[in-house]
C-alpha positions as CSV (number, residue, x, y, z in Angstrom):
1,M,-102.3,-18.9,-34.8
2,C,-98.5,-18.9,-34.3
3,P,-96.1,-17.4,-36.9
4,P,-93.5,-19.8,-38.2
5,E,-90.5,-17.7,-37.2
6,H,-88.6,-20.7,-36.1
7,F,-90.1,-23.3,-38.3
8,S,-87.7,-26.0,-39.5
9,V,-87.7,-29.8,-40.2
10,T,-84.8,-31.2,-38.2
11,Y,-86.5,-34.4,-37.1
12,S,-89.2,-36.7,-38.5
13,I,-92.3,-37.6,-36.5
14,N,-94.6,-38.2,-39.5
15,P,-94.1,-39.4,-43.0
16,W,-94.2,-35.9,-44.5
17,M,-91.2,-34.7,-42.6
18,D,-87.8,-35.1,-44.3
19,P,-84.9,-33.4,-42.5
20,G,-82.9,-33.6,-45.7
21,K,-85.3,-31.3,-47.5
22,P,-84.5,-27.6,-46.9
23,V,-87.2,-25.2,-45.7
24,D,-87.5,-21.7,-47.1
25,L,-88.3,-19.9,-43.9
26,S,-89.1,-16.6,-45.6
27,L,-91.5,-18.3,-47.9
28,A,-93.1,-20.2,-45.1
29,L,-93.7,-17.0,-43.2
30,T,-95.2,-15.2,-46.3
31,Q,-97.5,-18.2,-46.9
32,W,-98.6,-18.2,-43.3
33,E,-99.3,-14.4,-43.4
34,H,-101.5,-14.8,-46.4
35,L,-103.6,-17.4,-44.5
36,R,-103.8,-15.1,-41.5
37,D,-104.8,-12.1,-43.7
38,H,-107.5,-14.3,-45.5
39,Y,-109.1,-14.9,-42.1
40,R,-109.1,-11.2,-41.3
41,A,-110.4,-10.2,-44.7
42,L,-113.4,-12.5,-44.1
43,G,-114.1,-10.7,-40.8
44,H,-112.6,-13.2,-38.4
45,T,-110.4,-12.2,-35.4
46,V,-106.9,-13.7,-35.3
47,E,-105.0,-13.9,-32.1
48,E,-101.3,-14.7,-32.3
49,L,-99.2,-16.9,-30.0
50,T,-95.6,-15.9,-29.6
51,P,-93.3,-18.6,-31.1
52,Q,-90.4,-20.1,-29.1
53,P,-87.1,-20.8,-30.8
54,D,-86.7,-24.3,-29.5
55,L,-90.2,-25.4,-30.6
56,P,-90.2,-25.4,-34.5
57,D,-93.6,-27.0,-34.8
58,M,-95.4,-24.3,-32.8
59,V,-96.8,-23.0,-36.1
60,F,-99.2,-25.9,-36.0
61,A,-101.3,-24.2,-33.3
62,A,-104.3,-26.5,-33.7
63,N,-102.4,-29.1,-31.7
64,G,-102.1,-27.1,-28.5
65,A,-105.6,-27.5,-27.1
66,T,-109.3,-28.1,-27.9
67,V,-111.8,-25.3,-27.0
68,V,-115.5,-26.0,-26.8
69,D,-118.0,-23.6,-25.2
70,G,-115.2,-21.6,-23.7
71,R,-113.7,-24.6,-21.9
72,V,-110.1,-25.6,-22.8
73,L,-108.8,-29.1,-22.7
74,G,-105.0,-28.9,-22.9
75,A,-102.8,-31.1,-25.1
76,R,-100.4,-33.8,-24.0
77,F,-98.0,-34.5,-26.9
78,A,-96.9,-38.0,-28.0
79,Y,-93.4,-37.0,-29.0
80,P,-90.8,-35.3,-26.7
81,E,-89.9,-32.9,-29.5
82,R,-93.3,-31.1,-29.1
83,T,-93.9,-31.6,-25.3
84,G,-93.0,-28.0,-24.5
85,E,-95.8,-26.6,-26.7
86,A,-98.5,-27.7,-24.3
87,A,-97.4,-25.3,-21.5
88,A,-97.0,-22.4,-24.0
89,H,-100.6,-22.8,-25.1
90,Q,-102.0,-23.1,-21.6
91,D,-100.1,-20.0,-20.6
92,W,-101.7,-18.1,-23.5
93,Y,-105.2,-19.2,-22.6
94,R,-104.8,-18.2,-19.0
95,A,-103.4,-14.8,-20.0
96,H,-106.4,-14.2,-22.3
97,G,-109.2,-14.8,-19.8
98,F,-109.9,-18.5,-20.1
99,T,-110.4,-19.9,-16.6
100,D,-111.8,-23.4,-17.2
101,I,-108.7,-25.2,-18.4
102,G,-108.3,-29.0,-18.1
103,E,-104.9,-30.7,-17.7
104,P,-105.1,-34.0,-19.6
105,Q,-103.9,-37.3,-18.1
106,H,-103.8,-39.1,-21.5
107,V,-102.1,-38.2,-24.8
108,N,-104.2,-36.0,-27.0
109,E,-102.9,-33.6,-29.6
110,G,-105.6,-31.0,-29.5
111,E,-107.6,-30.3,-32.6
112,G,-105.2,-32.6,-34.5
113,D,-107.4,-35.5,-33.3
114,F,-110.5,-33.8,-31.9
115,T,-113.0,-32.0,-34.1
116,V,-116.4,-30.6,-33.3
117,T,-119.6,-31.1,-35.2
118,A,-123.1,-29.7,-34.3
119,S,-123.8,-33.0,-32.5
120,W,-120.6,-34.7,-31.6
121,L,-116.9,-34.5,-30.8
122,L,-115.1,-36.7,-33.4
123,A,-111.9,-38.2,-32.0
124,G,-109.1,-39.8,-34.0
125,R,-106.8,-42.6,-32.7
126,G,-104.2,-44.9,-34.0
127,F,-101.0,-42.9,-34.4
128,R,-101.0,-40.0,-31.9
129,S,-103.9,-39.5,-29.4
130,S,-104.6,-42.3,-26.9
131,P,-108.0,-44.0,-27.0
132,L,-108.2,-43.2,-23.2
133,A,-108.2,-39.5,-24.2
134,H,-111.7,-39.9,-25.7
135,G,-113.4,-40.7,-22.5
136,E,-111.5,-37.9,-20.8
137,A,-112.7,-35.4,-23.4
138,Q,-116.3,-36.6,-23.1
139,E,-116.2,-36.1,-19.3
140,F,-114.6,-32.7,-19.7
141,F,-116.8,-31.3,-22.4
142,G,-120.0,-33.2,-21.7
143,R,-120.4,-34.0,-25.4
144,P,-120.7,-37.4,-26.9
145,V,-117.4,-38.6,-28.4
146,I,-117.3,-40.7,-31.6
147,G,-114.0,-42.6,-31.8
148,L,-112.5,-43.1,-35.3
149,D,-109.5,-45.4,-36.2
150,L,-106.9,-44.0,-38.5
151,V,-105.0,-46.7,-40.4
152,D,-102.7,-44.9,-42.9
153,P,-99.6,-43.2,-41.2
154,H,-99.7,-40.4,-43.8
155,Y,-103.0,-39.4,-42.2
156,Y,-101.7,-39.5,-38.7
157,H,-104.1,-37.0,-37.2
158,L,-107.9,-36.8,-37.8
159,D,-107.5,-33.3,-39.2
160,T,-105.5,-34.7,-42.1
161,A,-108.4,-37.0,-43.1
162,L,-111.6,-35.2,-42.2
163,C,-112.9,-31.6,-42.1
164,V,-116.0,-30.3,-40.5
165,L,-117.8,-28.0,-42.8
166,D,-120.5,-26.7,-40.5
167,D,-120.4,-27.1,-36.7
168,T,-123.5,-25.1,-35.8
169,R,-126.5,-25.9,-38.0
170,D,-125.9,-29.4,-39.2
171,D,-123.3,-32.2,-39.2
172,A,-121.6,-31.5,-42.6
173,V,-118.2,-32.9,-43.2
174,M,-115.8,-34.0,-45.9
175,Y,-113.3,-36.9,-45.5
176,F,-111.0,-39.3,-47.1
177,P,-112.4,-42.8,-46.6
178,E,-109.2,-44.8,-47.1
179,A,-107.6,-43.1,-44.1
180,F,-110.0,-45.0,-41.8
181,S,-110.5,-48.6,-40.7
182,P,-113.5,-50.4,-42.3
183,G,-115.5,-50.1,-39.1
184,S,-114.9,-46.4,-38.9
185,R,-115.8,-45.9,-42.5
186,A,-119.1,-47.5,-41.8
187,V,-119.7,-45.2,-38.8
188,L,-118.8,-42.2,-40.9
189,A,-121.2,-43.3,-43.7
190,R,-124.0,-43.8,-41.2
191,L,-123.4,-40.4,-39.4
192,F,-122.7,-38.4,-42.6
193,P,-124.5,-39.9,-45.6
194,D,-124.2,-36.6,-47.6
195,A,-120.5,-36.0,-46.9
196,V,-118.1,-34.8,-49.5
197,L,-115.7,-37.7,-50.2
198,A,-112.2,-36.9,-51.2
199,T,-110.0,-38.7,-53.7
200,R,-106.5,-39.8,-52.7
201,A,-105.0,-37.0,-54.9
202,D,-106.9,-34.4,-52.9
203,A,-106.1,-36.0,-49.6
204,E,-102.4,-36.1,-50.5
205,A,-102.6,-32.4,-51.2
206,F,-103.8,-32.0,-47.6
207,G,-107.3,-31.0,-48.8
208,M,-108.8,-32.4,-45.6
209,N,-106.6,-30.1,-43.6
210,A,-109.0,-27.2,-44.2
211,V,-111.0,-24.7,-42.1
212,S,-114.7,-23.8,-42.8
213,D,-116.6,-21.0,-41.2
214,G,-119.9,-22.5,-42.4
215,H,-119.7,-20.8,-45.8
216,H,-116.1,-20.1,-46.8
217,V,-113.7,-23.1,-46.9
218,L,-110.0,-22.3,-46.8
219,L,-108.0,-25.2,-48.2
220,P,-104.8,-25.9,-50.1
221,Q,-104.9,-24.8,-53.7
222,A,-103.5,-28.2,-54.9
223,A,-106.7,-29.9,-53.7
224,H,-108.5,-28.6,-56.8
225,G,-110.8,-31.7,-57.0
226,L,-112.7,-30.5,-54.0
227,F,-113.7,-27.1,-55.3
228,E,-116.7,-28.1,-57.4
229,P,-118.1,-30.6,-54.9
230,L,-118.0,-27.9,-52.2
231,R,-119.6,-25.3,-54.5
232,A,-122.3,-27.7,-55.4
233,R,-123.2,-27.9,-51.6
234,G,-123.3,-24.1,-51.3
235,Y,-119.8,-23.5,-49.9
236,E,-117.2,-21.0,-51.2
237,P,-113.8,-22.6,-51.5
238,L,-110.8,-20.3,-51.1
239,S,-107.4,-21.6,-52.0
240,V,-104.2,-20.9,-50.2
241,D,-100.7,-22.1,-50.7
242,L,-98.9,-23.5,-47.6
243,S,-96.5,-25.8,-49.5
244,E,-93.6,-24.9,-47.2
245,L,-95.5,-25.8,-44.1
246,L,-96.6,-29.1,-45.7
247,K,-92.9,-30.1,-45.3
248,G,-93.7,-30.4,-41.6
249,G,-96.9,-32.3,-42.2
250,G,-99.4,-29.5,-41.8
251,S,-101.6,-27.0,-43.7
252,V,-104.5,-24.7,-43.1
253,K,-106.2,-26.5,-40.2
254,C,-102.9,-27.4,-38.5
255,C,-102.1,-23.7,-38.4
256,T,-105.5,-22.7,-36.9
257,A,-106.8,-23.2,-33.4
258,E,-110.5,-22.4,-33.3
259,L,-111.7,-20.5,-30.2
260,R,-115.2,-21.7,-29.7
261,G,-117.1,-19.7,-27.1
């Protein structure tokens, strides 16, 4: 995770960003700290990346790389405003003992568009990551990649439209069907027939931008329609408020890079 010490919205690279809407930096930092402290209270280790003043979106640490089985595939950002983040993340991984780090040739925005299930690597495309990045990831990780087409610019990354609920024992997910093309919806229905399906209201509250440890699911408190369906499947939803960071188009998952292996 990366604290939002320099978070601001001075440009717009997704529909949620409005440079005319002021950011309460103190509140953003407090909300972020609550999320970090939630993880630690649940017994998880949280490592922190040092923010850089010229990179206001660094708080969205999920975009910096994808880590599977201890291997790190770096990011290559679509917009120049975020390009500098890639090197900062790779430097962190090298400094913390990761040695198998891949330098991407094609645009991918880390866990924004890559997410891991027990069986597959799901990969979004349509607004940010290049379709060519999917084959690159498959070769690097040696895992089958399932490409999914995003069609609504409000759900510009896969992690705004789909959340993996269990990436170890089974292939449990929740997703917002209308964010995907008809063909991708059919693929998701075939792969995940028991998925939790989100309403538009819960998707607009960034309810899909959640993190699950296989039991606890941390998600925005405004996505209240998801709480009972999650409980019915044996999960414990925990609500957090990241409303200030939503002004930049991110929430729980965007703030969280998962170190697998």
